[in-house]
N, C-alpha and C positions, 0 to 999 in steps of 0.2 A: 612467442609462446602463448598458448591458449589453455583454457581450463579443460579439464576432463568432463565431458557431458555425457559419458556413457551411463552414469547412474541417474535414474529419473529425478532423484531429490536435488541432485546438483543442476540438472537441466531447468528445474523449476526456479533457480535463482536468477537466471539471466534471460534477457530479451523478453521480459514480462510486461503486461499492460502498466504495472507501476514504473517500470524502467522508462517506458516511453512517456509517461506523465511527468516523470522526474526530468526527462530530456527537454519537454516542453517549457517547464519552469525554468530550467538552466538557460534556455535560448532567451527567454524573457529577461532574466537578469543580465545576461551578456549583452543584450540590445540596449537596455536602459543604462546600465553602467558603462557601456562603451562610448557614450557621448563624449567623454573627456578625451578619447583619442582623436577626435575630429573637430571639436569645437574650435581649437587654436588655428587649424588649417583655414577655416572661413574667416576667423577674427584676425588673421596676420595682417591684412592691408590696414584695417582700422587701428590696430595696436601700433603698428609701424608709423602711421600718420600722427597719432597723438603724442608719441614719444620722440618723433623725429630720428629714428634709428635707420641703420643701413639694413640691407637685406640679410647679411650675415648676422647682425646683432639681433634682429627680430626673429631669427630662426633658433636663437639660443634657449627660449622657453620650451620650444618643441624638443630640442636636444635633452634639455634636462627632464622633460616628461618621459622621454624614451628611456633615459638612464633611471629614473625612478621606476618605471615599469620594469626595466631589466632586473635591478637589485630587488625590487619587490617580488618578481617572479621566483627567485630562489628562496627568499624568506617565506613567502606566503605558501610556496610549494611544501616547504618543510613543515610549516604550521598545519597545513591541510593533511599531511601524512600522519601527523602526531595527534591532532586534536579534531580532525574532521572539517568538512567543508563549510558547516554552518557558522562556527566561530570566525572562520577566515573571512567569510563574506560580510558578517557584521562589522568587522573591523574595516573592511574595505568600503562599505557604504558610509561609514563615519568619515573615513579619509576623503572620499569623493566630495561630501558635502562641505567639509572644511576647506578643501583645495579650491572649489569654486568660489567660496566666500572670501578667501584670501585674495584670489586674483581680481575680484569685483572691487575690492577696496585698495588695490595696490597703488602706491604713490609713484613707482617707477618700475622699469623694466626687470630690475633684479627681483623685486617682490613677485611680479608676474611669473618669472621663471621658478621661484621657489613654490609658488602655488601650484604650478603645473607639475613640478616634481612630485609634490604630494599627491596630485591627481594621478600621476603615473602609478605611484605605489597602490593607491586605491583601486585603479582599474585593473591592475594585475590580478587581483583576486577573482575577477570575473572571466578570466581567460584560461591561464595555464592550470591552476587547481581545479577549475570547473570542468574543463576538457578532461583532465585526468579522473575526476571523479565519475564523469559519465562513462568513460572507457571501462570502468569497473563493473558496470551494470549490463554490459553486452558482451557476447562472444561471436555468434554468427553474423551479427550486423555491426560490429564494433566500428569498422571503418566509416560506414554510413552514418552511425550515431555520432561519432566524433566529428565528422564533416559538417553535420546539421548544427552540433553545439558550437563549433568554431565559427559558423556562419552568423551567430549572434553578433559578433564583433562588426562584421561586414554589413548586416542588417542595420546596425547603428550608423555606420557610414552611408547607407542609402537613405535612411530616414532623417537623420539629424542635420546634415548640412543645409538643405533648404530651410528647415525650421530656424536653425541658429541664424542663417543669413537674413531671414525675414525680421527676426526680433532685433538683431543688431542694427539693420536699417531703420526700424521703427522706434526702438527703445535705447539703443546704444549698447556697446559691448559689455560695460560693466553691469547694468541692469539685466541683461541676458544671462551673464555668468551667475549672478546671485539667484536668479529665478531657477536655473537649471539645477543648481546645488541644492535648493530647498526641495524641489520635485524628486530628485534622485534619493535624498535622505528619507523622504516619506513613503517612497514606493518600494525601495530596495529592502529596507529592513523587514517588513512583513513577508516578502517573498522568500527570504532565506529560511524561515521556519518550516516551509515545505520540503526541506532537504535535510532533515534531522536524522533519517535512518542512515546507518553506517553501511559501507559496501559490503557485498555478500562474499567476497573471496575468503577462503579459509587460511588458518596459519600454515598448513601443510603446503598449500599452493604457493604462499608467499616465500616459502623457503626453497622453491625449485631454483637451481642455478640459473644465472642469466645466460641468454643464448648468444651473447656477443662472441663467445668462443667458436661458433660455427663460422665466423669471419676470419678466424685466426687472430683475434684481437682481444685484449682484455677489456672489461667493461670501462675502465678508465680511458684507455685509448680510443675506443669507439666514441666515447663522450666527447673527447677533444676533437676528434674529426668532425663530428656532427655540429659542434659548437662553432668551428671555422666555417663550416658550410652555411650555418645560419647567418653568421656575420655578412658573408659574401653575398647571399641571395637578398638580404634585406638593405645592404647598401645600394643595391641595383633597384630594389623596390621602392625605396624612399622618395627617389626623385619625382616621379609623377604624383605620389600620393601627397607629399607635402607642398610641392611647388606648382601643381597644376592650376590653382586659382589665381596665384601671382602671376604665372606665365601668361594666362589669358588676358590678364589686366596689361601686362607689358605688350602683348600683340594688339591691344586696342579693342579686344572682344568684350572686356568688362569682367568684373570679378564674379557677377551672378552667373555668366555662362560658365566660368570655372568651377563654381559650386554645383552647377547641374552636371558638369562632366565628372566631378568627384563622386556625386551621387549615383550617376550611371556606372561608374567604375565599381563602386561598391556593390550595387545591385547585381551586376554580372559576377562580382566576386562571390556572391552568395551561391550563385548557380555552380561556380567552380568549386566551392568547399564542399557543397553536397554532392556534386558529381565526382570530385576526387576521392572522396570517402567511399562511394560505390565501386569506383576503380580500384582502390586500394584493398577492398575485401577480395578482389580477384587477382590483382598482380603484386600486392605487397607494398609496404610504405616506401622502400627505396626506389622502386621503378616508378612510383607515382611522384616522388620527389624530382627524379630525373626528367620526367615528362613536363612537369611544371616549370622547371628550369630552362629547358629548351624553348619552350613556348614563350615564357617571359623575355627571354632574349630576342626573340622575333618581334615582339611588341615594342621593346626598347628601340630597336633598330627603325621601326616605322615611325617612332616619335622623332628620332634624329633626322628622318628624311622628309617628313611632311609636317606643315604648320598651319594649313588652312582650317577654317572653323569646322566645316564638315568632317574633314579628315580627323581632326582632334576628337570630335565626338565619337567617331567610328573607332578609333585607335584606343580611346579610353575605355570603351566597352571591351575590346579585345583584351587590353591589359588585365581589366578586372577578370575576365573570363579565363585567362591564361595563368595569372599568378596567385589567384585565390586559394588554390589547394596546396600551395607550397608549404606554408608553416603548419597546417594540421597534418601533413605527411610526417613530421617529426614526432607527433603524438603517437602515430601508428607504429613508427619505428621503435619508439621507447617501449611500447607495450609488446612489440615482437622480440626485442633483444635484451630487455631488462626485467627485473622482478616487479610484480605489481605493488609491493610494499614500498618500492622506491620511486613509483611513477611520477607523482607530482614533483618530488625534488628533482629527478633526473630531467623531466621536461622543463622545469623551472630553470635549470641551468642553461639548457639549450635556447629556451625563450630569452634568457638574459643576453646571450650572445646575439640572438636576432635583433633584440632591441638595441644593443650596442651599434650593431649595423645600422638600424634605422636612425639612431641619433647621429652617428658619424656621416652617414650619407645625406641626411637632411641639412646638417651644417655645412658639410664640404660642397654640396650643391649650390647653397647660398653664397659661399665664398668664390666658387668658380664663376658664378654670375657676377659678383663684384668685380673680380679681376678681368673678365672678358667681355661683360655687357651682354652675355647670351647664355642660353641654357644648353646650347649645341654640345659643348665639350662635356657638360654634366651628364648628359644622355650617353655619351661614349664611355665616360668613367663608369657608369652603371653597367654597360655591357661588358667591360672587362672584369668586373667583380662577378658578374653573372656567369661568366666563363668558368671561373674558379669554382663555384658552387656546383655546376654541372660536372666538372672533372672529378670531384670528390665523389659524387653519387655514382657516377659510372665506375669509378675504382672500387667502391664497395660492392657494387653489383657483381663485377667480374672476379672479385677476389675468391669466393668459394670455388669456382671453377679452376682458377690458377692453383689453389691449394689442392685440389684433387689431382690435377695433372702433375704437380710436384711430387705427391705421394706415389702415383703410379710410376713415375720415373725412377723414384728411389727403390 
């Protein structure tokens, strides 16, 4: 569904210079606030060594962080739909600062996990609600703008891992977490004030019926299918993202190499997110989702086949390039098939599902490693889940044609 731009006054509301300035601010917020999504990936070996935990046990804080992000995505989405993005982001900045401080003072792994659960809730405000908010300010370049906004999370992944690794090596993981928490609280709170203006869509536009019926599905049924697809794609996605640093350490390449690969992965993910938004403006969200799913499966197959140092650098770059546009595709699909008044909430539910997938995928990959002493089966597990995601996307794409043929036959 798109807004009616036939009236000049309505056209002036969207794709304006202010909208692009707002997008730039949103990217900055997503990049800074997104540090919590990547800090534990780098800190995992140091935390494991201090507490003497197994790989599965030390993966639990990451899993709880993903669960916090998942539950936060729904709650903060509803908050943003009702009260606006500024209130939501202020609460998120406070949660991020407190979460990092709690981790820094944690006496055991349980408190580390609780701190990262709080970080997940805080970080969720800078992704789903922020992406949904940006989507309200664009029409002609909506996919492109959403892709750029969603890239803030991956820009964080490109910038922060080497920084976090450096400070953990020089000052320890506790001091690093405390410093990051203070920095985020001081910088994020002022940035939120630039987003006080409310979205420009009208009440009449918000009452337009959801377009899910064009697929022969109720909005609820489409929501469920997209949520299942989100779980599947992110179980597959979580294996390289969470375990690449530890994987490189196990292969004898060192955690610093793994942090570099993660940074490269996220850097190419930025290209993917922006590029997928550009593509989505031309072929739609569902086809962009299918394209990303197929390519992610290819990258996972390459991970399962090759483990040389040079190969892993190349495959990590490809993985970032292939999978980065998958999650933002759901934001485009939501704006195509649901009412704009429900955008942040609907997207929040789907993001909750993707984060459940990340949490489960990260944990089960660690469990598979503990049971087999290798990540090979974990990569194969990711490929199987990826097939499910692609199958759902393909079914939804083909459904309108099947409905049309059924009507003609009747």
